[in-house]
Every structure is written in structure tokens, then in C-alpha cells.
C-alpha positions as CSV (number, residue, x, y, z in Angstrom):
1,X,-66.5,-2.7,-5.7
2,X,-69.0,-3.4,-8.5
3,X,-69.1,-7.0,-9.7
4,X,-67.7,-7.9,-13.1
5,X,-69.8,-8.4,-16.2
6,X,-71.1,-11.8,-17.1
7,X,-69.1,-13.5,-19.7
8,X,-70.4,-15.5,-22.7
9,X,-71.3,-19.1,-21.6
10,X,-69.0,-21.9,-22.5
11,X,-70.7,-24.2,-25.1
12,X,-70.1,-27.8,-25.9
13,X,-72.1,-28.8,-29.0
14,X,-73.7,-32.2,-29.3
15,X,-71.8,-35.0,-31.0
16,X,-75.0,-36.2,-32.9
17,X,-78.3,-34.5,-33.8
18,X,-79.3,-31.9,-31.2
19,X,-82.2,-33.2,-29.1
20,X,-81.7,-31.7,-25.7
21,X,-79.8,-28.9,-23.9
22,X,-78.4,-29.0,-20.4
23,X,-77.5,-25.7,-18.7
24,X,-75.0,-26.6,-16.0
25,X,-74.2,-24.1,-13.2
26,X,-70.9,-24.3,-11.3
27,X,-70.2,-23.7,-7.6
28,X,-68.6,-20.8,-5.8
29,X,-64.9,-20.3,-6.7
30,X,-65.3,-22.0,-10.1
31,X,-66.2,-21.0,-13.7
32,X,-68.2,-22.6,-16.5
33,X,-65.2,-24.1,-18.4
34,X,-63.7,-25.5,-15.2
35,X,-67.0,-27.1,-14.2
36,X,-67.3,-28.8,-17.6
37,X,-64.0,-30.5,-16.9
38,X,-65.2,-31.6,-13.5
39,X,-68.5,-32.9,-14.8
40,X,-66.9,-34.9,-17.7
41,X,-63.8,-36.1,-16.0
42,X,-65.2,-39.2,-14.3
43,X,-66.9,-42.0,-16.1
44,X,-70.1,-43.9,-15.5
45,X,-70.2,-47.6,-14.9
46,X,-70.5,-48.0,-18.7
47,X,-67.0,-46.6,-19.2
48,X,-68.4,-43.4,-20.8
49,X,-68.6,-39.9,-19.4
50,X,-71.8,-37.9,-19.4
51,X,-71.0,-36.2,-22.7
52,X,-70.4,-39.6,-24.4
53,X,-73.5,-41.1,-22.7
54,X,-75.7,-38.4,-24.1
55,X,-74.3,-37.5,-27.6
56,X,-77.5,-35.7,-28.6
57,X,-77.1,-33.1,-25.8
58,X,-75.8,-29.6,-26.1
59,X,-74.1,-28.4,-22.9
60,X,-74.2,-24.8,-21.8
61,X,-71.8,-23.7,-18.9
62,X,-72.5,-20.2,-17.8
63,X,-70.0,-18.4,-15.6
64,X,-70.8,-16.3,-12.6
65,X,-69.7,-12.7,-12.0
66,X,-66.6,-11.9,-9.9
67,X,-68.1,-10.4,-6.8
68,X,-66.7,-9.1,-3.5
69,X,-67.0,-11.8,-0.8
70,X,-67.9,-10.3,2.6
71,X,-66.4,-13.4,4.4
72,X,-63.2,-13.6,2.5
73,X,-62.8,-9.9,2.0
74,X,-61.7,-10.4,-1.6
75,X,-63.1,-10.7,-5.2
76,X,-64.5,-14.2,-5.8
77,X,-66.3,-16.0,-8.6
78,X,-69.7,-16.5,-7.1
79,X,-73.4,-16.3,-8.1
80,X,-74.2,-14.3,-5.0
81,X,-72.5,-13.2,-1.8
82,X,-73.2,-15.3,1.3
83,X,-72.1,-14.8,4.9
84,X,-72.3,-18.4,6.1
85,X,-72.7,-21.9,4.5
86,X,-73.4,-23.4,7.9
87,X,-76.4,-21.0,8.3
88,X,-77.4,-19.6,4.9
89,X,-80.1,-17.5,6.6
90,X,-77.4,-15.3,8.3
91,X,-77.3,-11.8,6.9
92,X,-79.5,-12.8,4.0
93,X,-79.5,-9.2,2.7
94,X,-76.0,-9.8,1.4
95,X,-77.4,-12.4,-1.1
96,X,-80.0,-10.2,-2.7
97,X,-78.0,-8.2,-5.2
98,X,-76.2,-11.3,-6.6
99,X,-79.4,-13.3,-6.7
100,X,-81.1,-10.6,-8.7
101,X,-78.3,-10.2,-11.2
102,X,-77.7,-13.9,-11.6
103,X,-81.4,-14.9,-11.9
104,X,-81.9,-12.2,-14.6
105,X,-78.8,-13.4,-16.5
106,X,-79.7,-17.1,-16.2
107,X,-83.4,-16.5,-17.2
108,X,-82.1,-15.0,-20.4
109,X,-80.1,-18.1,-21.2
110,X,-83.1,-20.3,-20.4
111,X,-85.2,-18.2,-22.7
112,X,-82.7,-18.4,-25.6
113,X,-82.3,-22.2,-25.3
114,X,-86.0,-22.8,-25.0
115,X,-86.6,-20.7,-28.1
116,X,-84.0,-22.8,-29.9
117,X,-85.3,-26.3,-29.0
118,X,-88.4,-26.2,-26.8
119,X,-89.1,-26.1,-23.1
120,X,-89.3,-29.8,-22.4
121,X,-85.9,-30.3,-24.0
122,X,-84.0,-27.9,-21.6
123,X,-82.7,-29.2,-18.3
124,X,-81.2,-27.0,-15.6
125,X,-78.4,-28.5,-13.5
126,X,-76.4,-27.0,-10.6
127,X,-73.7,-28.0,-8.2
128,X,-73.4,-26.4,-4.7
129,X,-74.0,-22.6,-5.1
130,X,-75.0,-23.4,-8.7
131,X,-77.8,-25.6,-7.4
132,X,-78.9,-22.8,-5.0
133,X,-79.0,-20.1,-7.8
134,X,-80.5,-22.6,-10.1
135,X,-83.4,-23.3,-7.7
136,X,-84.2,-19.7,-7.3
137,X,-84.0,-19.1,-11.1
138,X,-86.3,-22.1,-11.6
139,X,-88.8,-20.8,-9.1
140,X,-88.7,-17.2,-10.2
141,X,-89.0,-17.8,-13.9
142,X,-92.3,-18.3,-15.6
143,X,-90.6,-20.4,-18.3
144,X,-91.2,-24.2,-18.2
145,X,-88.3,-26.5,-18.3
146,X,-87.9,-30.2,-18.8
147,X,-86.3,-30.9,-15.5
148,X,-84.0,-29.7,-12.7
149,X,-81.0,-31.5,-11.2
150,X,-79.5,-30.2,-8.0
151,X,-76.3,-31.6,-6.5
152,X,-75.1,-30.9,-2.9
153,X,-76.9,-27.6,-2.7
154,X,-79.5,-25.7,-0.6
155,X,-82.5,-23.4,-1.0
156,X,-81.5,-19.7,-0.6
157,X,-83.9,-17.6,1.6
158,X,-85.7,-20.8,2.5
159,X,-88.0,-19.3,5.1
160,X,-89.0,-16.5,2.7
161,X,-89.6,-18.9,-0.2
162,X,-91.9,-21.0,2.0
163,X,-93.9,-17.9,2.9
164,X,-94.6,-17.4,-0.8
165,X,-96.7,-20.6,-1.0
166,X,-99.5,-20.2,-1.5
167,X,-99.1,-16.6,-2.6
168,X,-101.8,-14.0,-2.9
169,X,-100.6,-13.1,-6.4
170,X,-99.3,-16.5,-7.4
171,X,-96.1,-18.1,-6.1
172,X,-93.8,-16.7,-8.8
173,X,-94.9,-13.1,-8.2
174,X,-94.4,-13.5,-4.5
175,X,-90.9,-14.8,-5.0
176,X,-90.1,-11.9,-7.4
177,X,-91.5,-9.5,-4.8
178,X,-89.3,-11.0,-2.1
179,X,-86.3,-10.5,-4.3
180,X,-87.4,-7.1,-5.4
181,X,-86.9,-8.4,-9.0
182,X,-88.6,-8.0,-12.3
183,X,-88.3,-10.5,-15.1
184,X,-89.6,-10.1,-18.6
185,X,-93.0,-11.8,-18.9
186,X,-93.4,-11.8,-22.7
187,X,-91.7,-14.6,-24.7
188,X,-91.8,-15.5,-28.4
189,X,-93.1,-18.9,-27.5
190,X,-96.1,-18.4,-25.3
191,X,-96.8,-22.1,-25.1
192,X,-93.5,-22.5,-23.2
193,X,-94.9,-20.5,-20.2
194,X,-96.5,-22.4,-17.4
195,X,-96.4,-23.7,-13.8
196,X,-93.3,-25.3,-12.5
197,X,-95.0,-27.8,-10.1
198,X,-95.0,-30.6,-12.6
199,X,-91.4,-30.2,-13.5
200,X,-89.4,-33.4,-12.6
201,X,-86.7,-32.6,-9.9
202,X,-83.7,-34.6,-8.8
203,X,-81.9,-33.5,-5.7
204,X,-78.8,-35.4,-4.6
205,X,-76.4,-35.0,-1.6
206,X,-73.5,-36.8,0.0
207,X,-74.0,-37.7,3.6
208,X,-70.4,-36.7,4.5
209,X,-70.5,-33.3,2.6
210,X,-67.9,-31.2,4.4
211,X,-69.1,-27.9,2.7
212,X,-72.9,-28.0,2.5
213,X,-74.5,-30.0,5.3
214,X,-76.9,-32.8,4.3
215,X,-79.7,-31.2,6.4
216,X,-79.6,-28.1,4.1
217,X,-80.3,-30.5,1.1
218,X,-83.2,-32.0,3.0
219,X,-84.6,-28.6,3.7
220,X,-84.6,-27.8,0.0
221,X,-86.3,-31.1,-0.8
222,X,-88.9,-30.5,1.9
223,X,-89.6,-27.0,0.6
224,X,-90.2,-28.2,-3.0
225,X,-92.4,-31.0,-1.8
226,X,-94.5,-28.5,0.2
227,X,-95.0,-26.7,-3.1
228,X,-96.5,-29.9,-4.5
229,X,-93.5,-31.0,-6.5
230,X,-92.4,-34.5,-7.0
231,X,-88.7,-34.7,-6.0
232,X,-86.4,-37.6,-6.6
233,X,-84.1,-37.6,-3.5
234,X,-80.8,-39.4,-3.5
235,X,-78.2,-39.6,-0.8
236,X,-74.8,-41.1,-1.3
237,X,-73.1,-42.3,1.9
238,X,-69.6,-41.1,1.1
239,X,-67.6,-39.0,-1.3
240,X,-67.5,-35.5,0.1
241,X,-68.8,-32.4,-1.6
242,X,-68.0,-33.6,-5.1
243,X,-69.0,-37.2,-4.5
244,X,-72.0,-37.2,-6.9
245,X,-69.5,-36.5,-9.7
246,X,-68.0,-39.9,-9.1
247,X,-69.2,-43.1,-11.0
248,X,-72.1,-44.1,-8.8
249,X,-73.4,-40.6,-8.5
250,X,-73.2,-40.1,-12.3
251,X,-75.0,-43.3,-12.9
252,X,-77.9,-42.1,-10.7
253,X,-77.9,-38.7,-12.4
254,X,-78.0,-40.4,-15.9
255,X,-80.9,-42.6,-14.8
256,X,-82.9,-39.5,-13.9
257,X,-82.0,-37.7,-17.1
258,X,-83.0,-40.7,-19.2
259,X,-86.3,-41.0,-17.3
260,X,-87.4,-37.4,-17.6
261,X,-86.4,-36.8,-21.2
262,X,-86.1,-40.2,-22.9
263,X,-82.9,-38.8,-24.1
264,X,-81.0,-40.9,-26.6
265,X,-77.9,-42.3,-25.0
266,X,-74.9,-44.5,-25.6
267,X,-74.4,-47.6,-23.5
268,X,-76.8,-49.8,-21.5
269,X,-79.1,-48.6,-18.7
270,X,-77.5,-48.5,-15.3
271,X,-79.4,-48.7,-12.1
272,X,-82.2,-47.1,-10.1
273,X,-81.5,-44.4,-7.5
274,X,-81.2,-45.3,-3.8
275,X,-83.0,-42.9,-1.5
276,X,-81.9,-42.5,2.1
277,X,-83.7,-40.4,4.7
């Protein structure tokens, strides 16, 4: 059965002057509006949620297609099909169609937001499978962004991605070839095109994640570091798959956002990230 069409993203406009945009990608089985509720439900240690903490931020919540899940044998909201979350490399061919469709769709959203406000003012954020598809979009696109935040996710096609570095035709082209994907290479703002190696990256994971094992998060971190990227790595001891959406996880995420964007915020600074191996 053919996947459904992509719907219009769910937008939350800034409460003050628009200075930054965060594109937030949900996990499997969710949708953009639902993820917005999850992301803003809990409060930071300041007593404010993320939206209140960053009133100058526009939030964009895209929704995935409804695709047929090979494992569950039913239609499911997901960015791409996957056979196993324990071993994401199993039957990788199932992932390709969804990755191609989703990366193309998300690259268009990135381009639109960058044209609206500038590359350094656009942040890509993803949870679980949203982190996974966000990483692939980030690596495949030639558009610069201001930062990447990945929560309890993994690197799809990790072995193939590592083989792309260094690539004969450049890393982006090698990844596109591995995906059999073409993305538009001409943009109205040529100065927004550039390498991704200098983009600040935050990857966080909970040690007791019952859905995506911590080791998969470490693999994603290691792959990005092998590419020469500076990755801020944070592990929370407890909290389960959504533990980083609780107060201490949100504090750490807000610290990173403040550091990479100097984004105006409401409330005092919180605390520095703790990194565990």
C-alpha cells in the first residue's frame, strides 16, 4: 500500500520578535501536534516550559507519512519502515523508500525556514526515529543549519554512512548515492550552502532507554565524531525513552540551545551538561 501524503507542518509562532526557528521531529507512532504537547508539557527548573523559555522561537512540527510497517503488519505513522530497533541494520533495504521520501520533504522545510530567517537561526531537533531521520537529513542536505539536537535516537545505515567518509565525490554526494536520492542543489540564498562539520551537535540518551539502546546512541555519536564534528554528549541515568523531556533533560537541552544560538530566553541560566561514557 502506498504511503499517505505529507501533511502541512504544525506551527507555533513566537511570543515575541522572531529570532530563531526550531524544526522538531517526532518519533514513530506520533505526529507533529502530539509531539508539541509532549515537548512543552514538562517544565524546566525555572518553572517555565521550553516555549516560555525561548519566546523568540518559532516552532515547526512536521508530521511523517502513514506507512505500512513490516513488523506490525499495519499502517503506522513513521518516517521510514524499520525491521528491528534492536538491530537497525537488519533488512536495511526496508528503510530506503521512507528515508528518501522523508529527507526530501524535510529538506524542503529546512530550505523554507532558512530562506525566511537565515541558516544560523534554524535548529533541527529530533526524538527517537525523529532523531534518526533528522540526522540523515542533516548529513544529506547541503544547507547549513545553526545546530542539531538528537534525543534517544540512532544513526540509520550506520555502516554505510561511515563508508561515505571520506568520500571520493564529497561526503554529501556519497550519502545521496547510498540512498539513491537526489536533492535540489540550487537555493535562493547561496551563502547558506556549506559544510556541516562545524555545526554544533547535541546528542542525549537515557541509560535505561527501553526502546533505543544506549549503545545505538553512542554509535551515532562516534560516527559524527569520526566525521570531525564536535558533539556534546549527555547521558541521563534514568527516565526511560522519554526521560530527556523531563525537567533535568530539558535544562540540559536549553543550555545547549542557549550556547549555540545566544537565543534570547526567559528565566535564569540553568546548569551545565553532565557527560557519561
